[in-house]
N, C-alpha and C positions, 0 to 999 in steps of 0.2 A: 637362556640365561641361567647361570648356576646359582645355587642357593646362597653361597657366600657373597655373590655380586648383588643379589636382591637385598640381602641383609645390609650391606654397605649403603645401597641406595636409600633404603628406608631410614636408616640411622641418620644419614646426611640430610635427608628430606626434613625430618622432624627437628634436627639440630638447627637448620636454617629457619624453620618456622618459629622456633624458640627465640632465635636472634631477632625476629621481627618485634617481639615484645620488648626486648632489652634495648635495641637501637631506637625503637619507636618512643621509648621513654625519654631518650636524649633529644631526639628530633623534635618532639612536641614542644619543647621549651623555646624553639627557634622558629618553627613553622606551624601554621594553623592546621587542624585536622583536614580541612578541605583541600589545602594545597599539598599536604602529604599524600592524600588519596589520589588527587588529580595527577600530580607529577609522577607518582609511583606507576600508575597504570598507563599514562600516555607514553611513557618511555618503554614500559614493558611490552607494549604493542609491537615495537620494532623487532622484538625477539619472538613473541608468541605467534604472529602470523606466519613467518617463515618456518617455524617449528611445526605448526599445524599443517602447512602445505607439505612438508617433508614426511611427517609421520602418518597423516590422516587423509591427504589428498582432498582438501576441502571441496565439498559439494554445495554449491550455492542454492540448489533446489531445496534441499532439506532445511537450509538456513531460512529461506523465504517462507517456508511452510510453518516454521516454528518461531517466527520473529517476535511474537507476543510473549512466549515463554522466555526467550533469550533476553528480551527487554526487562522482564520481571527479574531475571537472574542478575542483570546489570544493576537494577535499582536496589535490590535487596542485598546481594552478595558483594558487589563491588562498591556501591555508594553507601548503603545503609550500614552494613557490617563494619566497614573500614572507618567511617566517620565516628561510629560509636566506640570502636576499639581505641582509636587514637585520642578521642576525647576522654575516655576512661583513664588512659595512661597519664593524663595531666593531673589526675587526682589520686591515683592508687599506684601501688608498686607493680613492676612487671611480673613478679612472682604471683601476686594476688590475681592479676588479670588472667594469667595462664591457668591458675588453679580453678577459677570460676569457669573458664572456657572448657575445662575438662568435663564439665557436666553435659556438654553437647551431645555425645553419642547416646546417653541415656534419654535425654529429652527427645531426640529424633525417633528413637524406638517407641517411646510412649505415645507421641503424637501420631506416628504411623499406625500404631495399634488402634488409637481412638478413631482415626479416619477410616480404617479398613474393617474394624469390628473384630479383629483378631483377639483371641483370649490371652490374658497375661497370667503367667504362672506366679505362684506365691514368692518364689525366689526373685523374679523380676520386680514384683511390687516392693518386696523388702529392699531390693537393690536401689530402687528409685528413692525411697524414703531415706535410706542410708546416705546416698549421694547428696540429697537435698539437705540433710543434716550437716554434712561436710561443708556445703556452701554457706549455710547459716553460721557455722563456726568461723569460717573465713570472714564473712560479712561483719560479724560482731566482735572479731578478734578474740574469740573464745569466751566472751561474756554473753551467753544466750539470754540473760535477763534484759539485755538492751533491745531485744525484739519488741518489748512492750513500750519502749521509748521512741520508736520510729526515728532513730537517729543513726543513720548508716553513712558509710563512706560513699560519696557521690560517684566515685570512679568504679567501685564494685557494683553499684546498681546499674551504671551504664554498661558495664561488661555483661551483666545478667541480661540486659536488653539486647545486647549484641548476640548472645547465645540464642535468644528467641528468633532474632532476624535470620541468623545462620540456619536455624532449623527449617524455617520457611523456604530459604534458598535451597537447602539440601533436598527437600521434598519435591520442589519444582524440577531440580536437576535430574532427579530419578525418572521423570516423565518424558524427557526429551530423547529423541533419537540421534541428534547431532553428536558426533564424537566429542569427548571431553575437552581436549585441547582446543579444538575449533570452537566449541561452545564458550570456553573461557575467553578466547581471543575476540569473538564477536560480541559477547555480552560486555566485555571490557571496553570495546570500541564504542558501543552504545552509551555506556556509562560516562565515558570521557566526553562524548558530544553533549550529554545532558549537563555535565558539571562545568563545561567550558565557560558559558556565560557568567556563572556565579564566581568562578575562579578569576576571570578577567575583571569582574566588578570589584571583587575583594582586593585584588592586586597583591604583589609581593616584592620585597626589596632584596634581590639576590645578593647584593653587595654587603648587606648587613648580616648575612647568615654565616655562622662560624664554620670552620673546616670540619669539626666533629659532626655537626648536623648534616653537612653536605655528604660526608662519608657515610653517615647513617642512611641517607636517602639512596645513595648508590647501592649500598648493601641490600636495602629493602627491595629495590628494583630488580637487581640481578639474582639474588639468592631465594628469598621467599616467594617472589612473584613468578620467576621463571624456572630456576633449577628445581625447587621443591616440587612444583606442579608436574614438571616433566618426569622427575624421578618417581613421583607418586604414581603417575599413570602407567609408567613402564612396569612398576611393581605390581599394581592391580591387575594389569594384563597378564602377568606371569603367574601370580598365586591367588588372585581374587581379593575382593574388598574386605571380607570378614577377617582374613588373616592379616591384612595390612592394617586394619583398624586397631588392632591390639597395640601397634607401635605408636599410635597417637598419644598414648599415655606417657611417652617419652618427652613430650613438649614441656609440661610443667617441670619435669625433672631437670631437663637441660636448662630451662629458664632459671630455675633456682640455683643451679650450679654456676651458670654464667654470672648471675646477680651477686652471688656470694664472692666470686672472684673479683668483681668490680666494687665490692665493699658493702653490699646490702646485707642486713642481718635477717636471718630466717627465724620467725617466732614459733613457739610450740603450737600455737593455734593454727598456723599455716601447715605445719607438719601433720597434726591430727586431722584437720579439715581436709587436707589433700589426700591422706590415706583413706578417709571415709568416702571421698568422691571416687577414687580409683576402684575401691572394692565395690562400691555401689554400682558404678558403670559396668564393671565386670559381670555383676549379677543381672543387671537390667538388660544388657545386650544379649543375654541368654547363653553366654559362653560356658557357664557352669552347667546349665541344662544340657548343652550339646556334649560336654565331657561325660556327664552321667549317662546319657543315652548311649554314647559310644562304649562306655565301660560295661553297660548292661548287655550290649550286643556281643562284646568280647567274652563275657561270662557265659552267655547262652551258647556260644560256639564251643 
């Protein structure tokens, strides 16, 4: 695969994920978080399993050996994260949710360091505190004095909880040997089975759902759930996770652009907070450290 093809796949991948925040904001007004999550993944399974068979030749032996880890992934990444995400969108803007979620890579790095005992550089520590400051700016809408009032937007706090859930999911996903698309398909199937009784009990009136919400659900099923994941995995296979990870910062950018086009106003606090998060994540994930080491090697040679 050529570099320009990988670039297109990564841009589209993150554009579709950004759309999940924007369309999710519209859908949540018509459909409950449980039914958004349930319908999203039950229909995505019809795409994920054939794709997994085609690209990864699913091996049931490894799936049986890792059923507990795959179940944990389903509970955390499919059920927990999505329920919190769509619940958050009922109270906060799509842009705020995406900006808070941008803290994810830095949190994952720090938790991984804590669990493995690996040392953190000063730049990484500074990056974490900078990104955390950015999130606090977003949570308080630029009024940091509100931290003492304990009066925050409920949606932003739910999104922060979603970030922590996704961190746990990401750490588990690193441990499994099952190929990524297969793991997503199987963990999604487990999650759907677990959600089914609750979804049936809650019920839904499809006739009352407006066309815009139905279109949003179809978008969420086809693009963020299927296309983005396949594009992401093809790109990771071609150039590696660390290089692809840089492109995740496009999600809040795309979310903000789409939201502005649809009429949402971007505040100065969101801009400043978002920049702090981006720079902080850049430092925390060690990208600057690797660039400095690379520069030192070039100088030595």
